[in-house]
N, C-alpha and C positions, 0 to 999 in steps of 0.2 A: 614813492615811499615804500609801498608794498614790495616792489621788485628789489629795492635796496635791502629791506629787512630779510628777504629770502637768502641773500648772499652773506648775511652776517649772523654770527652766533651772539645772541643777546641773553645775558643772565641778570636776574635781579638778585642782588647780594646785600648783606648787612655789614656795615663797617663798625669797628670799635672806636675809631678816631677819624675825624675829617679835617680838623684844624691841626696841621702838623708843622713843626718847626722847620724853617727853611735853611738850606745851606748857602743861599745867595745873600750876599752882604746887604743888599738894599731891600730885602724882604725879611720880615720876622716869621710869618706863617704862610702856608699855602693851603688852599682848599681845592681838591680835585673831586668833583662830584661823580666822575666816571673813571673807570680803569680801562684803557684801550681807547681807540679812536677810529671812527669810520672814514676819516679823510685819506688814509693810506699814503701819507707823505713818505716818499722813499728815502728821505734824508733824516727822518725823525730820530732824535737822540733818545726819546723816551722808550725805545724798543727794549731797553734794559729792564723795564717794569714787567715784562712778560714772565721773567723767572720767578716772580712773586705770586703769580696767578694760578699756576698749574695748567694753563692752557697749552695745547699742542698746536692750535691753529696759528697761522702766521700773524704777526703784528699787523693790525689794520683789518682783520677779519673777525674780531670779537670785541664786544664791549660789555663790561660789567657795570651795571647801574646800581649805585649805592642808594637804595631806596630810603634808608633811614638817615641819610646825611643831614637833612634839616634838623631833625630832633637831636642828633648827636652834636651838631654845631651849636644849637641853643644851650646845651649843657656846658660845652667847653667854653663858650664865650663868657658865661657867668663867672668862670674861674680866672679870667684874664684880669690882671690888676692895673694894667696901664694901656694907654692908646698904642696900638700896634699897626704895622704895615702888613697888609694881607694881600696875597696874590691869588687870583682866580682865573686861570689855573697854571700849573707848571709842567704837568706830564699828561695833559689831555686838553682837548678843546671843550670848554664849558658850554659852548653853543653848537655842538655837533648835532646832526639831525634828530637823535633820540630826545633831545631837550624839548622838542616840540610836543612830544607825548608826555614825558615824565615831569618836566618843569622843576627838576632838582635845583638847577642853578637859580631860577627865579625864587624858589622858596628860601634858598640860602640868603639871597639878597634881601628878602623881606625880613628875615631875622636880623640881619645886619643893620636894618633901619633903627633898631633900638640902641645902637652904639655909635661911637664917634671914631671908629677906626678909619685909617686911610686904605682905600681899596684900589687895586689895579687889576684890570681885566685884560687878558690877552686872548684873541680869537681870530679865526679866519672866516667867520660866518656873519652874514647880515641878520641872523636870527636875533642878535643882541638888541636890535631896534625894537623888538616886541616889548622889551622891558624898560623903555624910556621912562614910563611913569614911576617906576621904582628908582631908577638911576638918578632922576632929578631930585629925589628926596634924601639921598644918601649924604652923609657929612662931607666926604671928600672922595671922589672916584675919578679914575682915568681909564679910558678904554683904548687899547692899542690893537691895531689890525696888522697881522703879519702879511707882508707882501713880498713874495720871493721873486716873482717875475711878472712882466707885462706881456710876455710872449706865450700865446696859447699852445704852441707846439711843445715848448719846454714844460708848461704847466701840465699838459696831458701825460707827460712821462713822470714827472716828479711829484705832482699833487693831483692825482687823477680824480679824486672824489670831492675836491674842494670847490666852493663857489668861485666865480671868476673874479679877477682883480677889479673889474669895473663895478661889480656888485658890492665888493668890500668898500671901495672908495665912495660909492653912493651911500652906503650905511654910515660911513665915517662922516660924510657931509651932513646927513640927517641929524646925527648926534651933536655935531659941532654947532649946527644952527639952533639947537635947543639949549646951548650953553654948557654942554658936557665936554670936559677936557678929553682930547683925543690925540693920538700919535700914530705914526707908522713905524713898524719894526721890520726892517729889510733883513730877513734871515732865513736860510743862509744866503750870502752872496755866492753865486755859483761861478767859479772860474770859467772864463770864455763865454758863458751863456748869459750871465746877468751882471757882469762887471765892466762892460764897455761904457765909455763916456755917454753914448747916446741913450743907453738903458738907464743909467743913473740919473741923467738929466730928466728923462721922462718921469721917473719916480718922484723926483723933487717937484716937478711941475704939477703932477697929479695930486701930490700930498698937500701942496700949498693951496691949490684950487679947492680941495675938499675941506680945508680948514684945520688941518692937523697942526698942533702946536710945535712939533718937532719930528724929525726922522732919525731913527737909530739904526745902525748897521752892525751886523755880526757876520763872521765868516763861517764856512763849513767846518764842522768839528769832526775830524776823521777818527771817530771811534771805530775799531776794527770792523764790527758788523755793518755799521753804517757805510764806512768807506768802501768795503768790498761790494756792497750793493750799488752804491752810486757809480763806482767805476765800471761795474758790469753794465749798467744802463747806458753809460756814456759810450762804451764800446759798441753797443747795439744801435743806439739811436743817433749819437753824435760822434762818430768815430774820429772825425777831424779834430775833436777837442781832447782826445786822450792824452796827448803830449802836455797839454796845459794842466791836466789833473796830476800827472806824474810830477811835473815841475812844482805844483802847489804842495804836494805831499812831502817833497824833499826840501822845499824852501819856504816854509810857511811864514817864518819871521820876515823874510825879505818881501814876500808877497803882501803881507799885511802893512808893511811900511809904505809900499807903493800904492796900495789901495787907499790907505788913509790920505795920502797926498792927493790922489785923484778925486776922492770924495770932497776933500776940502776945497780944491780948485773949483769944482762944479757947484758945491753947496754955497760958496761965497757969492755966487751969481744970483742966488734966489733969496727971497725975503722970508726965510724959514730957518730955524735953528736945526743943527744936526749934532748927533752924538755917536760915540763908538762903544760897542760892548766887547771889543777885542783889543 
């Protein structure tokens, strides 16, 4: 932890709002206890958040901790007039390493105990297991684990600071066994590196064994900054795959149709529901 902290710029900041309206149709509000993320995922779409921070450090090398988030959340929840769908989080991981120290996410969950909102949590971290005692008491909660790849070589390039997929599946199993709703979010599916029948079959098998209720898939979103970074890494680490990425960039609709068909063929062999976010 200390070595990790020396490589990160960590700021304690105050926020004016923590419960923010969502632009996603299935979510009413989002809660992001942190700005920035230590996981350093190279395909992260949330890189656009940097322009609101004033940071010059690369995305993945700073985290702003919203220390007053629980107090602000308590005030904002009092003003909500109806039951809402709340996501924790949309542009950061609520259980990144700093959560062990600051417990901002846990404190927000404790405040939500006083309400009957529907809560969804998206994370790549087994730290969420720490909060089982609170999760079990919430009105309605679902915990989704993002799984991009089962291949350690691919993970080291694209998710260098994240916990292993095995640790995520173990955490998912622990939550499922305690009666907490869980799912797997396969995002993004990486052309050539994580879209083969063998890889997809392995994810379905691991998800079912861990007790996930369903598996959802999403494709790589080629925002310019994200795309240029991903393509750069492909050229360096997986040069044989560059043609597949160029094809994907120029034929996204066709690729997605074929990917849906492949996922459906494989998913129908497993006793678990599957969904698409694309």
